[in-house]
C-alpha positions in Angstrom: 0.0 0.0 0.0 1.6 3.3 -1.2 2.4 6.1 1.3 4.2 8.2 -1.3 2.7 11.1 -3.3 1.2 10.0 -6.7 -0.3 11.7 -9.7 -2.5 8.6 -10.3 -6.2 8.8 -9.5 -7.9 5.5 -8.9 -11.6 5.0 -9.5 -14.4 2.5 -8.8 -17.9 2.0 -10.3 -20.6 4.3 -9.1 -22.9 2.1 -7.0 -26.0 4.1 -8.0 -25.3 5.6 -11.5 -29.1 5.9 -12.1 -29.4 8.4 -9.2 -28.2 12.0 -9.1 -26.3 12.7 -5.9 -23.4 14.8 -4.6 -20.2 13.7 -3.1 -18.1 16.3 -1.1 -14.5 16.2 0.0 -12.5 18.6 2.0 -8.7 18.6 2.3 -7.7 21.2 4.9 -3.9 20.4 4.7 -3.2 21.1 1.0 0.2 22.6 0.2 2.0 23.7 -2.9 4.9 26.1 -3.5 4.7 29.7 -4.8 6.6 29.6 -8.2 7.8 33.2 -7.6 9.1 33.0 -4.0 9.6 29.3 -3.4 7.6 29.7 -0.2 4.9 27.2 0.8 1.2 28.0 0.1 -1.4 26.4 2.4 -5.0 25.9 1.4 -8.2 24.0 2.0 -9.3 22.2 -1.2 -13.0 21.5 -1.5 -14.3 19.2 -4.1 -18.0 18.6 -4.9 -19.2 16.4 -7.7 -22.1 14.5 -9.1 -20.7 11.2 -10.3 -21.4 9.6 -13.7 -20.3 6.0 -14.0 -17.2 6.3 -11.8 -16.2 7.7 -8.4 -12.7 8.7 -7.3 -11.1 6.5 -4.6 -10.2 8.5 -1.5 -6.7 7.2 -0.8 -5.6 7.9 -4.3 -7.1 11.4 -4.1 -5.2 12.0 -0.9 -1.9 10.9 -2.5 -2.7 12.9 -5.6 -3.2 16.1 -3.6 -0.1 15.3 -1.6 1.9 15.3 -4.9 1.5 19.1 -5.2 3.6 19.7 -2.0 6.9 20.3 -3.9 5.4 21.7 -7.1 5.5 25.4 -7.9 2.0 26.5 -8.9 0.0 29.6 -8.9 -3.4 29.3 -7.0 -5.4 29.6 -10.2 -3.3 27.1 -12.1 -3.3 24.4 -9.3 -7.1 24.6 -8.8 -7.8 24.3 -12.5 -5.3 21.4 -12.8 -7.0 19.5 -10.0 -10.4 19.9 -11.8 -8.9 18.9 -15.2 -7.3 15.8 -13.7 -10.5 14.7 -11.8 -12.7 15.3 -14.8 -10.3 13.2 -17.0 -10.3 10.4 -14.5 -14.0 10.1 -13.6 -16.1 12.1 -16.2 -18.5 13.4 -13.6 -21.9 14.9 -14.5 -20.9 18.1 -12.6 -17.9 19.1 -10.5 -16.7 22.1 -8.5 -13.2 22.5 -7.1 -12.5 25.3 -4.7 -9.0 26.3 -3.5 -9.3 28.4 -0.3 -5.7 29.7 0.2 -4.4 31.1 3.4 -3.6 34.8 3.6 -0.3 35.8 2.0 0.8 39.4 1.7 -2.4 40.4 3.4 -4.6 38.9 0.7 -6.9 35.9 1.1 -7.5 34.1 -2.2 -10.4 31.7 -3.1 -10.4 30.1 -6.6 -13.5 28.2 -7.7 -13.6 26.3 -11.0 -16.6 24.4 -12.4 -17.3 21.6 -14.8 -19.1 21.7 -17.2 
C-alpha cells in the first residue's frame, strides 16, 4: 500500500449511476509552493461532484493532492489542474473544485472552478 505522493487517480464504479447525488471532499492540509518566491502555500481544497459511471477512490485522491507539495504553482493554475485531472479520471456529471488559500501578503484568495 503506497504512502508516497502519486499523480495517479484510482476509480471505482458508481454504486448508483441511475441516481443524481453529490459527493463532497475537504482537504484542509493542502500545500504547494509559490513559483515566484519558493515559499509554501497552504490551502483547503474542497471538491463537490455528481458522479457519472465512476467515483474517485479516497486514498488515491489524498496521495494525488499530496503530490503538489513540492510543485511550484499559482493558486489559479493548481485549482484548475485539479479539476482537469479529476474530470479526465471520472467524467462526472458536474464538479466544483475550490481552492481556499491562506492569507499571504495580506490577501486571502479563493479560486473556484466548475465543470461543465
